[in-house]
C-alpha positions, 0 to 999 in steps of 0.5 A: 500500500502507498504511504499517505505522504505519497498520495497527491490526492490528499491534502498537503497538511495531511501528507506533511504530517504523515511523513513527519510522524514517520521520522525519528527525532534524530532524522527530523533534526537532520532536516534542519541543515542545508544538506538534508541527508537521505532517509533510505528506509522511507525512500527519501532522497537527499535535499539541498537548499541554495542554488544561486539564480539572481539573473540566470543560473550561477556557479554551475557552468555555462548558462544563459546570463541576463542583465543584472537585477537592477538592469532588469528592473530598469525595463519597467516591465514585470512581464519581461522580468517574469519571463526571465525568471521562467527561463532561469527556472527552466535552466535550474531544473535542467541542471538539477536533472543532470546533477541533483546533488549539485543543483538544488531546486530551492533557489536563492533569488530574488533580492528585494532589499530596497536600494536605499543607498547607491554606495551599497556594495551589492546595489546591482543585486536589487531592483529599486530604491522604491519599495513598491517597485521592488515588490512588483519586480521581485514578485514577477521574477519569483513568479517566473522561477516558481512556474505556472502550475498551481500546486507544484513548484518548478523551483522554490524561490527565496527572498533575500535578505530580511531585513534592513540590509544595505551595508557591507561595512561591518555587516555582521555587527552593525545594527540597522535602526528602523523606526516604525514608519520606516519599517512598515512604509519602506522596508517591509512592503518590498517583501509582501507582494511575492510572499502574499501571492505565493510567488516566493516560498522561502526567505533568507534573513540577513547578516546584520542586526535590526534594532539591536537584534540579529535578523536571524532572531527577528520576531517579525519572521513569525509575526509578519512574514508567515502571516502574509504567506498563504502557505508554509514558507521556509526560512533559510539562514545566510551562509555561516550566519548562525555561528555569528550569534555567538561569534561576531555578534556575541548575542548568546553565550553558546551555540546550543542556546543560540540555535534554539533561539533561532529555531524558535524565532522561525529559522528552519534551515541552517546554512552552516559549515558547508556540507559538514552538518554534524557540528550544527546537528550536535548543537541542536541535539544539545539544545533538546537535551538541555530543554532549550528546544522541544520536539514540537519546535523541531516539528514546526521547522521540519514541517516548513522544510518538508512543505517545500519538498512536497510542493516541488513534487518530490513525492508525487508520481510526476510533475508538470516539469518532468520534460525539461531537459538539458536542451533548454540551457542557453537555447535560442529562445533564451538567447533572444530573451537575453537580447530583448532584456538587455535592449529594453534595459538600456536608459538614454540619459542625455541626447542632443540629437546625436542619436540614433546613429544614421544608417550612413554611419560608416566607421565607429571608434569603440573605446574604453576598457569595457568596450570589448569585454563583458563582466561577470559579477559574483552572482552571475552565471558563466557566460556561454558566449560574450557579445561585447559592445565592439562585437555588436557594433562590428556587425553594423559598420566598420569599427576600430577599437582602443582599450584606452588604458595607459601602457607603462613600464615598472622599474626598481633599483635600476632594473625593470620589472618583467613578467614570467612567460609561464605566469610565474613570479615577476622578476627583474631584467635589463630590458623593460616589460610592458604592462597595461594599467586599468583604473577601476576607481576609488584608487583601485588598479589592476595590471596586465602583462602585455607579454602574457596577456595575464593579470598580476596577482598574489598567489597563496605564498604572497608572491606576485605572479601573472597568471589570472584573466582579471580581477576574480574570486571571493577574495580579489587578489589582483588589485592594488593601490599606489602610495607616493614615495620619494623621487617620484616613485610609488609603493604598491599596496595589495588591497585584499591584504593591506600588505605591500609589494617588497622586492626580495632576492631569490638566490637558489635555483628554482624547482623548474631548473631556471636560475634564481633572481629577484621577485616580489612578495608581500610584506607587512611593513610599509618601510619594506615596500619597494620603491617603484618607478612607473613610467607611461609609454603610451597614454590611453587617453591620447591613443583614444583621441587619435583613433576617435578623430578618424571615425564618424562617431566615437562610442566610449564604454566606461563603468565599473568592474563588479568585483572591484571597489564595491561588491559583497563585503565591500561598500563604495566610498564614492560614486565617481567614474574612475578618473582615468576613464573620465580623462579618456571621455574628455580627450575623445570628445575633444577629438571628435564632438560626435561622442557617445558615452556608454556607462555599464555599471551596477550602480549610479555614477557621477562624473566631472565636467560637461556631459558628452552629446549622448549618454546611455546607461545600463547595468552589466547586460549579460551575454547579448549586451553588444547586440542590444546596444547596437540596436539602441544606438542605431535606432532599431529600437527606442530606448525603453529603460528608465532609472529605478534609482536617484542619480545624485550629483555627489555622494556628499548628498547622501546621509551616513551609510548606516542611517536607515531612517530615510524620513529623518534624513530626507533620503531616496527620491521620496524625501530628497529635496536637492536637484539630482543629476538624474531623477528616479524614473528618468529616461529619454526616448527618440521621440516626444510625448505630450500629456493632456486631459487628466481626469481624477475622481475619488469614488467607491474607495478608489482613486481613479485617473485617466489621461491622454498620451500622444506621440508628437514626434516622427518615430515610433516610441515607448513611454513609461507613464509614471503616477505619483501622489503626495499627501499635502497635509498631515500629522506627520512628515510625508513623502514629497512624492511616492510612486503609485503605478506606471503604464508602459505604452508604445505609440506610432507617430501622431497616435494617442492612447488613453491610459486608465489607472486606479488605486485603492484609497487604502494604499495611501495609508501611512503607519500611525505610531499613535495607534500602531496601525496603518491609517488613511488620514483625512487630507488633501492630496495631489496626483502627479503624472509624468516621465519621471519623479521630477518631470511631471506633465500633469497634476491635480488635487483630490481629497481623501475622506479618512480619519482625523488623528487626534492627540494621544491619550496619555492614560490609555496604555503604556506608550512604547518608546519606539513609537515617538514622533521625532528623536535626536541622538538615540538608537533603536535597540532590543528590549529583550533577546526575544522580542520588543524594541526600545530606544537608547540614548547615544549622547547627553541631551538626547531626546524623543518626543511624543507630539500632542499628548493629551494630559487631560486635567492633569497627570499626577505621576509617570513611570518608565520601563528602563535600564542603564549600565551606568545609571542616569536621569531622564527629564520630562519636558513640555514642548521643547527639549531645552527650554520647555518646563520640567514636568518631572525627573526620573533617576534610572538606577544602574542595572544590566543591559536587559534588566528593565525595571519600572522607574516612577516619579511625580509630575509637576502641574501638567495638563492639556495637550502638549508635546512631551519630551523625554530628555536623556541627561546621560548616554546609555539609558535604555527605555522601553515604555512610558506610562502616565497616571491621571491625577485623581 
């Protein structure tokens, strides 16, 4: 008789329970690791979480490579993004058929962290600085990955990384402070669409802490994420994050305790110690033995893990995806889709009429260190082929190419640095060796031997060799900084290790029989660094200018290397294009006014000086990038891409990287008051569009709008009609603009279309800290329709009949300290190791304020739930933190970090409605709640 868990006609919950009940406790514990072992007596195969598939299948061999995620989002086309996810899901299944152990069906994609700060090293992995647009694109990609069958998953998509994760700098020990409004209005909304629709079925917590608590222990996993999802979701840890709970984060005393808390918080799968699970399982067994975990806790986690396996069809006789084979990998349809995605992701930032290039264009100079190469980022797949900008344009007309990097010689102690022809250690010779110097920005340089065509790198013994194709790997060993030394010399400092190139003699014969000599090895001491003379033999900028002068048009391809100067584990310090690349653009433009600057980067960039006549941007575009670029440059297709991030004029316009409060810091397009280089939503067409006849109505609980869009130019074109709203009066600070929707239209010259759009009025709600809920406020609003967040063509006012938020009732219940209205010099911290948030003063005179507190006829006393390791005093003031009347003082005694105690005090005469300030006279005071007692 077939076991009930193998009967697809039974309810899923019944099947899961049947299988779980057949497992021993030891077998169930074993399912809580990334590498789930087989259970042979029940016919269960091994199962592994975690196949990377961010913009195509990664790390497992050649597969279709699509544009980076931020590029996919710049298409503003959810259906296209869904189709890319669908193709990627097919290729994951094909690899799984070939190697079930190496390619699991639980995929770790998409990334839905809102791109709050473009300096984030992983910017290219996300979709947008707008949480709503991020949610739309994340749901689309996840929907494609999961497949179209209603009850069987093609793959099991996992949302990354929950929560408040936008910095690589000290990422495992920094805490992201998320006030309630930022949490509910900005961070959480990016996760909801994919979970609520069932498109994503798993979540990965992030490395950082949130409000002082490790994200892997967040109560929001159970309270929010699981509540949104219609079915079970699997929660998988990030790699090696569980050990951080007692290691870098030192949040718990030992691993059994830490792992028990993680499971209770909602973690179902430990990605720890690679494929060696025994240590992890031992800590979980110890937690059970010590009573820190119960079998019921394990059962809950196992149920979530098994749910995914059941929904992948593992225990069914067949699935709708059984006919997917290796033939789908990089098949012609996927190549065409990669080309379409790359083409439609390209953003035309500026155009003075140079583009599109006329059909009679005969000769193009393709210039730049990205002009004839395609980059793979850390989560890229392996390119099955590469159509570079040069290759794509060569198919249209005559092209000439200049890499535009300086060619140099290096000399030290009277000798010349030369490369070993076999890629071994560099040495010293009488005749100079030639090297190409690549400027990747931020002071990061890479060098390539002209003789060998290989990049200089540091081997495992710390010796300088020349055996790499370019910067690569988790630990990039091919990049250096230069430091000035006397007499015009420089020292080379290895970026990865921080150590210096020093010259050492090698008197002994080498193992290959060659005589010894000198070689370079890393040294800790800066004084030991070799003083190297760097001499330019050929100027890259001058060579580029000379070539550009011979062409009808110059196309300069600039941008970043995805593994250098900003990537996972490394944030950017600035946004400037590399100085050498900027110099090339200026030289080329001077030599040939018909210059196009093409930017290929995973984040917004800045540059100095005047703009070239035409500027385009795309993310690193995948295998078909060159064909896509040629189609846009020659006008075969209208540039469809639109920016999904603000392009600031300088990193100086950004708040601190660790300041996650976008409301208080006026960050992202929603609150930014400056004039950006290019605004959110920006992107030009080769034609012109007119907007007219806006009609707006609020009816039946919905905002309904329509407008006419007309192509007034002479070419067919694509327009992304963007709809924003602004609440014009409120109890709280509101966004200056917020994207509410968009419509993508394609119009022939002279043609018009009527766009219709409607929005549930409930979507205009904001998080009210008084009532701890979303509230639609009775207020006037404005609708703004246009081509970007700053290019508004139509607007109209409308009124929403909602709630009137009155003063806080001072006596109804204790007021959580985190539910204040404004603050100064406080951080958000954990009230306990399990749940609850609090605030802690970070300086003397710090304060929080509760606006419009109704004290009625008078408050007789107050109390706070507080603690302070050093002790301190909290002063209650009315209406002003410095000069307002003192209502009372609350001495906070010394106590442990989590030993919150009630501190009571009387109040001076205080009645009526006031802004109530809690002023912290000392740093290090933690407050969880404030309570007020009415005078009798």
